[in-house]
C-alpha positions as CSV (number, residue, x, y, z in Angstrom):
1,M,6.5,9.1,-19.3
2,E,3.2,9.5,-17.7
3,H,1.4,12.8,-18.1
4,P,0.3,14.4,-14.8
5,S,-3.4,14.3,-15.8
6,D,-3.1,10.5,-16.1
7,V,-2.4,10.1,-12.3
8,L,-4.7,7.6,-10.7
9,A,-4.5,7.4,-6.9
10,E,-6.6,5.6,-4.3
11,V,-7.0,5.6,-0.6
12,S,-9.0,3.3,1.7
13,L,-10.6,4.7,4.9
14,V,-13.1,3.7,7.5
15,I,-15.9,6.1,8.4
16,T,-16.0,6.7,12.1
17,N,-18.5,9.5,12.2
18,E,-21.7,8.6,14.1
19,V,-24.1,9.4,11.2
20,G,-21.7,8.1,8.5
21,L,-21.7,9.9,5.2
22,H,-25.2,11.4,5.6
23,A,-26.5,15.0,5.5
24,R,-23.9,17.4,6.8
25,P,-20.8,15.1,6.5
26,A,-21.9,14.1,3.0
27,A,-22.3,17.8,2.1
28,L,-18.8,18.6,3.4
29,F,-17.4,15.6,1.5
30,V,-19.0,16.7,-1.8
31,Q,-18.0,20.3,-1.3
32,T,-14.4,19.3,-0.7
33,A,-14.3,17.0,-3.7
34,G,-15.8,19.8,-5.8
35,R,-12.8,22.1,-5.2
36,F,-10.8,19.9,-7.5
37,K,-12.3,20.9,-10.8
38,Q,-9.7,19.2,-13.1
39,T,-9.8,15.9,-11.2
40,R,-12.3,13.0,-11.4
41,I,-13.0,11.7,-7.9
42,E,-15.0,8.6,-7.2
43,L,-16.3,7.1,-3.9
44,V,-16.4,3.3,-3.8
45,K,-18.3,1.1,-1.3
46,D,-18.5,-2.7,-1.7
47,G,-17.6,-2.4,-5.4
48,V,-20.3,0.2,-6.1
49,V,-18.8,3.4,-7.6
50,R,-20.3,6.9,-7.4
51,D,-19.2,10.4,-8.4
52,A,-17.8,12.0,-5.2
53,K,-18.9,15.4,-6.4
54,S,-22.5,14.3,-6.5
55,M,-24.6,14.7,-3.3
56,L,-27.1,12.2,-4.5
57,G,-24.4,9.8,-5.6
58,V,-22.7,10.0,-2.1
59,L,-26.0,9.7,-0.2
60,T,-27.3,6.7,-2.3
61,L,-24.2,4.6,-1.3
62,G,-25.6,4.4,2.3
63,V,-22.2,4.8,4.0
64,G,-22.7,4.2,7.7
65,K,-20.4,4.3,10.7
66,G,-17.7,1.6,10.5
67,T,-18.0,1.3,6.7
68,R,-14.8,0.9,4.7
69,I,-14.7,3.1,1.6
70,A,-12.2,3.8,-1.1
71,I,-11.7,7.2,-2.7
72,R,-10.2,7.2,-6.2
73,A,-8.9,10.3,-7.9
74,E,-7.6,10.8,-11.4
75,G,-6.2,14.0,-12.8
76,P,-3.7,16.7,-12.1
77,E,-4.8,17.3,-8.5
78,A,-5.4,13.6,-7.6
79,D,-2.9,13.5,-4.7
80,E,-4.0,16.8,-3.3
81,A,-7.7,15.8,-3.5
82,L,-7.1,12.5,-1.7
83,R,-5.1,14.3,1.0
84,A,-8.0,16.8,1.5
85,L,-10.7,14.1,1.6
86,S,-8.7,11.8,3.8
87,D,-8.0,14.6,6.2
88,L,-11.8,15.5,6.3
89,V,-12.7,11.9,7.1
90,N,-9.9,11.5,9.7
91,R,-11.0,14.6,11.4
92,D,-14.5,13.1,11.7
93,F,-15.8,16.0,9.5
94,K,-15.0,18.5,12.1
95,G,-13.2,21.9,11.4
């Protein structure tokens, strides 16, 4: 039986925000990912993987409007983390 900390989940999304994952949206993304301390979260664009909790990592991916990304999470809060990040992206980074 799989241990909950071995959960690996992934979701694929398209960024619709005008500025993509830059400046404020990137900060919100990293801040949201950072809430899930026990879970490793990665952002993937065109096969390039970055730590979703790293502002520099997220910014260096150069995610623009219309870009398809994948978010991977592994750990006890993987599903919850993916839901929160997907919701943030789907709301176009608005409150």
